[in-house]
N, C-alpha and C positions, 0 to 999 in steps of 0.2 A: 504494500500500500504506500502510495506517495504521501509524504508528510510535508509540513510547512517548509522545511529546509529544501526539499526537492522543488517546491514551487518557487522559492527564492532563486534557486539555481536556474530553473526554466526561464524565469523573468530576466535574469542576467544574460541568458543566451539569446533572447529575442533579438531579431535583426530588423529587417525592412519594416517600415510602418510605425514602429514604436520608438520614440525618440527620448523617452525618459520614464523613470519609475520612482515611486516613493512609497515606502511602507508607512501608512498613516496611523495604523495601530497594529497590534500583534495579530498577524495572519490576514491583514487586509492591505492591498496595494492599489495605488492609482497609476495607471499606465497612460502616458501622454502620447497622442497619436500625431504622426507627421502631418504637417499642413494645418494644424490646429483643428482637425476634424472632430475633436472630442477627446474624451477620456474613458478608459475602460477600468472599472473597479473589479478587482479580483479578490475573492474572499475564500479563505480556507475554512470550510464548514463540513468537517467529516460527517458522512462518508463521501462528500462531493466537494468540488471546487466550483464556485459560482462566479460567472462573469456578468457584469451589468453596465449598461450604457444609458445615461439619461439623454434621450433624443430631442424632446421638445415638450412644451406645455400643450394641453388640449385646448382647442379653440372654444370660446365661450358660446358662439353661435351653434345652435342645435343642428342645423342643416350641414354646416361645415364639419362639426364633430362626427356626425353620422357618416358623411362621405369619407372622412379620415379613417374611421374604424373599418369601413368596408375595404379601403385601400390596404390597411394593415393586415387584415385577414387574407386578402389576395396575395400580398407579399409573403406571408407565412406559408401559404399553400404552394406557391409557385417558385419562389426565388431564394428561400433560405435553406442552406444545408445544415447549419448548426444554429440552434437557438430559435427564438421567436420574439415578435413584438408583443407588448402587453401594456396594460394601464396600471399605474401605481399612483394612487391619489389623483392628482390633476396632471400627471406627467405620462408621456409615452416613453417606455423603456424597451430596450433590446437586451434580452437575457439569454444565457446558456448555462448549462451545468454539465460537468463531467464527473464520472465516478473516479474516486482516488485509487480504488483497487486496480492495480496494473496500469495506472496512467503513465503514458510515455510522453516525452517531450514533443514528438511529432503530433500527437493528439492535441496537446496544449497549444502548440503553434497553429494547428489547423483551426481550432476554435477562435483564436485571436484573429487569424487571417479572414475567416468567414465574417466575423463581426465588423472588421475593418472594411472589407469589401462591401458589405451591406450598407454601411454608413456612406461610403463613397458613392455608391450607385443609387441609393434611395433618397438621400437628403434633398436633392433638387425637387424630386416628386413630392416629398412630404412638406417641403417649404411652402407649397401652394396653400396649405391649410393653416399657416401661421398668421397671426393677426398683427 
């Protein structure tokens, strides 16, 4: 089973797309993405590691919010390999979780890459719903 030290090692090995990292509390890191596209929070929460990105605030307008939710569901179904979009409070988030049991660096990297790719390719489409 991968432990907190393994995750720290994986974070240090990350290359393209991640330009910085900071452990903000024990077992929780913030990864800064290249080009200022956002930050990925990585949380060690045995038996899983959780990845979370705050994408945007929900629009106040009901029609816009409903259209955004439909778009998020469509993206979940057609374009995401790892993770999914969801709603947390008044925010749209992109999350993923991987089992720590037998977690390899390649899986960790693939999850980061998938989230980064999703942000890069979806943000312009989702920006249509920002107020």
